[in-house]
C-alpha positions as CSV (number, residue, x, y, z in Angstrom):
1,M,-72.8,125.1,160.4
2,P,-73.3,123.6,163.9
3,S,-76.8,123.9,165.3
4,P,-77.2,126.8,167.8
5,A,-79.0,124.5,170.1
6,R,-76.1,122.0,170.2
7,I,-73.6,124.8,170.7
8,R,-75.6,126.0,173.7
9,L,-75.8,122.4,175.0
10,A,-72.0,122.1,174.8
11,Q,-71.6,125.4,176.6
12,R,-74.1,124.3,179.4
13,R,-72.0,121.1,179.8
14,G,-68.9,123.1,180.4
15,L,-67.1,124.1,177.2
16,P,-66.3,127.7,176.2
17,L,-67.8,129.0,172.9
18,R,-64.9,128.3,170.6
19,Q,-64.6,124.6,171.6
20,A,-68.3,124.2,171.9
21,K,-68.6,125.2,168.2
22,Q,-65.9,122.7,167.3
23,L,-67.6,119.7,168.8
24,A,-71.2,120.8,168.1
25,G,-70.3,120.5,164.4
26,L,-69.5,116.8,164.7
27,T,-72.9,115.3,164.1
28,T,-72.1,111.6,163.8
29,P,-69.7,109.2,165.4
30,R,-67.9,108.9,162.1
31,K,-67.3,112.7,162.0
32,I,-65.9,112.6,165.5
33,Q,-63.4,109.9,164.4
34,D,-62.4,111.9,161.3
35,F,-61.8,114.9,163.5
36,L,-59.6,113.0,165.9
37,A,-57.7,111.3,163.1
38,K,-56.6,114.7,161.8
39,L,-55.9,116.1,165.3
40,P,-52.1,116.1,165.8
41,Q,-50.7,113.5,168.2
42,N,-49.7,114.7,171.7
43,F,-46.2,113.3,172.2
44,E,-46.0,114.9,175.7
45,P,-42.7,116.8,175.1
46,E,-42.9,118.3,178.6
47,G,-44.0,115.1,180.4
48,D,-47.1,113.0,180.9
49,T,-50.4,114.7,180.4
50,A,-54.1,113.9,180.9
51,R,-55.7,117.0,179.5
52,S,-59.4,117.8,179.7
53,V,-61.6,118.2,176.7
54,Q,-61.1,122.0,176.7
55,A,-57.3,121.8,177.4
56,A,-56.7,119.2,174.7
57,L,-58.7,121.2,172.1
58,S,-56.9,124.4,173.1
59,A,-53.5,122.6,172.7
60,H,-54.6,121.3,169.3
61,C,-53.3,117.8,170.0
62,A,-54.3,114.7,172.0
63,H,-53.3,111.2,172.8
64,C,-55.5,108.2,173.6
65,I,-57.3,109.1,176.8
66,E,-57.5,112.8,175.8
67,G,-59.0,111.8,172.5
68,A,-61.4,109.4,174.1
69,M,-62.7,112.2,176.4
70,I,-63.1,114.5,173.4
71,A,-65.0,111.7,171.6
72,A,-67.2,110.9,174.7
73,F,-68.2,114.6,175.0
74,A,-69.0,114.9,171.3
75,L,-71.0,111.7,171.5
76,W,-72.9,113.1,174.5
77,L,-74.0,116.1,172.4
78,Q,-75.5,113.5,169.9
79,G,-77.5,111.8,172.7
80,H,-75.1,109.0,173.5
81,P,-73.9,108.5,177.0
82,P,-70.2,109.7,177.4
83,L,-68.5,106.4,178.0
84,L,-64.9,105.3,178.3
85,I,-63.5,101.8,178.3
86,D,-60.0,101.0,179.6
87,L,-58.1,98.3,177.6
88,S,-55.5,96.9,180.0
89,A,-52.3,95.5,178.7
90,H,-49.5,93.4,180.2
91,Q,-46.0,95.0,180.0
92,D,-47.5,97.6,177.5
93,M,-49.4,100.8,177.7
94,D,-53.1,100.7,178.4
95,H,-55.4,102.3,175.8
96,V,-58.7,104.1,176.2
97,I,-61.6,104.1,173.7
98,A,-65.0,105.8,173.6
99,P,-67.7,103.2,172.9
100,F,-71.1,104.0,171.4
101,K,-74.2,102.1,170.3
102,V,-76.2,102.4,167.0
103,N,-79.2,100.2,166.5
104,G,-78.2,98.0,169.4
105,R,-74.7,97.4,168.2
106,W,-71.5,98.6,169.7
107,G,-68.7,100.6,168.0
108,A,-65.8,102.7,169.2
109,I,-63.9,105.9,168.6
110,S,-60.2,105.8,169.2
111,K,-57.3,108.2,169.1
112,T,-54.0,106.5,168.3
113,N,-50.9,107.2,166.2
114,Y,-50.6,103.6,164.9
115,V,-52.4,101.3,162.4
116,C,-53.8,99.3,165.2
117,L,-56.4,100.2,167.9
118,R,-58.4,102.5,165.7
119,W,-62.1,103.1,164.9
120,R,-64.6,100.2,165.1
121,D,-67.8,100.2,163.2
122,P,-71.0,99.7,165.3
123,I,-71.5,96.0,164.3
124,Y,-70.6,94.3,167.6
125,R,-73.3,92.6,169.7
126,S,-71.6,93.2,173.1
127,V,-68.9,95.2,174.8
128,R,-66.8,92.1,175.0
129,E,-67.2,91.3,171.3
130,L,-66.1,94.9,170.6
131,V,-63.0,94.6,172.8
132,M,-62.1,91.3,171.3
133,S,-61.8,92.9,167.9
134,Y,-58.7,94.6,169.2
135,F,-57.0,91.5,170.6
136,H,-54.7,90.4,167.7
137,E,-53.7,94.0,166.9
138,Y,-52.9,95.0,170.4
139,A,-49.2,94.2,170.8
140,K,-45.8,95.3,171.7
141,G,-43.3,94.0,169.2
142,P,-44.1,90.4,168.5
143,R,-46.0,89.9,171.8
144,K,-49.8,90.3,172.0
145,S,-50.4,92.2,175.2
146,L,-54.2,92.9,175.7
147,R,-55.3,91.2,178.9
148,S,-58.5,92.8,180.2
149,Y,-61.0,95.6,179.8
150,S,-63.1,97.7,182.1
151,R,-66.9,98.0,182.2
152,P,-67.9,101.2,180.4
153,F,-67.4,104.2,182.7
154,D,-70.0,107.0,182.4
155,L,-68.4,110.4,182.5
156,S,-71.8,112.2,182.9
157,K,-71.7,111.1,186.6
158,L,-68.8,113.5,187.1
159,P,-68.9,117.3,187.3
160,A,-67.6,119.2,184.2
161,E,-64.6,120.5,186.2
162,K,-63.3,117.0,186.5
163,W,-63.0,116.3,182.8
164,V,-64.6,118.9,180.5
165,N,-62.9,122.2,181.5
166,N,-60.3,121.1,184.0
167,L,-57.3,123.4,183.5
168,D,-55.2,121.0,185.5
169,Q,-54.4,117.4,184.6
170,C,-57.3,114.8,184.7
171,W,-55.3,112.1,186.5
172,E,-58.4,111.3,188.6
173,I,-60.2,110.1,185.4
174,A,-57.3,107.8,184.5
175,D,-57.4,106.5,188.1
176,L,-61.1,105.9,188.1
177,I,-61.2,103.9,184.9
178,T,-58.1,101.9,185.9
179,A,-59.9,101.1,189.2
180,A,-63.2,100.2,187.6
181,R,-64.1,96.5,187.4
182,H,-62.1,94.8,184.7
183,Y,-62.9,91.6,182.9
184,P,-60.2,89.1,181.8
185,I,-59.8,88.2,178.2
186,V,-57.4,85.3,178.3
187,T,-56.2,82.9,181.0
188,A,-52.6,82.6,182.0
189,A,-52.3,79.3,180.1
190,Q,-53.8,80.9,177.0
191,A,-51.5,83.9,177.2
192,K,-48.5,81.6,177.4
193,A,-49.6,79.7,174.3
194,L,-50.3,82.8,172.1
195,R,-48.6,82.8,168.7
196,P,-46.2,85.8,168.4
197,R,-46.8,88.2,165.6
198,D,-44.9,87.6,162.5
199,P,-42.4,90.0,160.9
200,V,-45.0,91.6,158.6
201,E,-47.3,92.3,161.5
202,V,-44.4,93.8,163.6
203,A,-43.3,95.9,160.6
204,S,-46.8,97.5,160.5
205,D,-45.9,99.3,163.8
206,R,-43.6,101.6,161.8
207,V,-46.6,103.1,160.0
208,T,-47.8,106.1,161.9
209,A,-50.3,109.0,161.4
210,F,-47.8,111.5,162.7
211,P,-44.0,111.2,162.6
212,I,-42.6,110.1,166.0
213,P,-40.0,112.5,167.4
214,A,-36.6,110.9,167.8
215,W,-36.7,111.3,171.6
216,K,-40.0,109.5,171.9
217,H,-40.4,105.8,172.4
218,G,-43.3,103.5,173.2
219,R,-46.9,103.2,172.0
220,L,-49.7,105.8,172.3
């Protein structure tokens, strides 16, 4: 059972009771990741979404930034700052992760439908080292596409109505992390010299946690 104190904290930070109980019961980063892995994928059948923590939990589905905000809030209840990092890609969709530190080492929680871009254990000495662990997996077809990453963005600086219980879309959050300072990963010359993924690597893209609807294309 989630602790009453943590439920009350989740409520003070903007969640209604039902969702507060859901996230208060996730007492470790690993439990947050397990929760997100089981949460159905938001394939956006009615158009693009950027739902708040409350809205995504109410809809019982999420995609990457929605899952990252859920994870950031749940981490906040555990005493971690609620951080997001934007992974910026070239000719591919960006991805958003929720980083955290344990014993001075960085890990990350991630919501994705694919084999790649998933959880990272807290073993990385820096944010850059954490992000670089995604480089060879982050790809579109044979082409490796990750190019830069943002400095961690602290959601606690924003009011709850911006990202916790916003009943509209949270496009402002997406804009803020996109506009945050980004750090390059490879030079133009290095990008040009990258080895394409081989057929086995490309075939791994067909493995998904939830079946992709026939009308849906692209990477989440």
